[in-house]
N, C-alpha and C positions, 0 to 999 in steps of 0.2 A: 412887361409883365402886367397885364391888366388886372390880375388878381389883387394887386395892392390897392388899386382904386376901388375895386369891389369891396374889399375888406374895410377900407376907410369909410365908404358909404354905409356899410353895415354897422360900423361902430357909431356913426352919427345917428343912424336910426335907433339904435339901442339906447344911446344917451338921451335922445328926445323922448323915448318911451319911459326911461327911468324918471325923467323930470315930470312927465304926465302921471305915471303910476306910483311913484314914490318908493320903489324897491331899493334895496341896498346894493346888491350885486347880482351878476348873472353867472349861473353855473354851467348851463348848457344852452347852446344856440342851435335850434333845429332849422335846417335849411332844405328846401327842395332845389335840386340842381338838375337841369335838363341835360340829357345825353348830347344834345346839339348846342349847348350853351358855350362850348369851347372854354370850359373852366377846368384847370388842372387841380385836383383835390389837394395834393401835397403843397403846391404853391399857394393855394388859398389858405390852408392851415398855417403855413409859415407867415404869410402876409397878415393874417388875422392876429397872430401872436404879436407881431410888431405893432400893428395899428391899434390894438386894444391896450397896450402898455399904459399904465397910469389911469385907466378908465374903470368903470364899474364892470366891464367885461374882461378885465385882465384875468388870465388863467382859465377862462371859460373853455369848455370843450365844444368843438363843432360836431354836430350829428347830422351827417348828410344823408338825404334820401334821394335816390336817383330816379328821375322821370324819363322813361324811354321816349325816344324820338318817334313821331308818327307824322304821316303826311297824307295828302289827298292829291289825286291826279287831276290836273286842270283839264285834261282831255276827256277821260272817261268817268271821272268821279270816284274811282276806286280808292279805298282807304288802305294804307299799308304801313308796316313798320319802316322806320327811317333811321338807320344807324349813322348815316352821314347826311350832310346838307345837299348832296348832289345825286341822290338816288333816282333811278328811273322807275317807272310804274311796272310792277311785275305782271300786270294784266295786259297792257297795250304797248309797253316799252317807251311811252312818252317821257320826255326828260325836261326838267327835273320835277319831282313831286313838290308840292307846296307844303311847308311845315305847318302843322296844326298843334303839335305838342312837343315838348322836350327842348324848347329854346330858352326857357326861363331860369332864373335863379331867384328864389323867393324866400325871405325869412318867414318861416311858418309859425314858430313858437319860441318862447324863452322859458327856461327853468330858472327861477330867481330865488333869492333869499331876501325876506323882508327885513 
């Protein structure tokens, strides 16, 4: 379950931000999660609850915003939606598209209590 290592990294980033910014605790963690990032939302929420115990992020809610997958064809240059990592080009059938969006997981913002 790589969601646990993702959650632990998120908590480390949040704690470093707390040290730099001086807030007391986090209420909401806003995340962008790509459709192609292979992140299971329920597993991430469970892992975050565990990883954040005893930290300024304990009890914080995860607010996920999904980023759709998109790719470009290396053969014809066509841009297309990419719901999986192994999509072929709808224009020329070249296989696979090169992912250009939807592979990331990014901490976008924090709602905090001073």
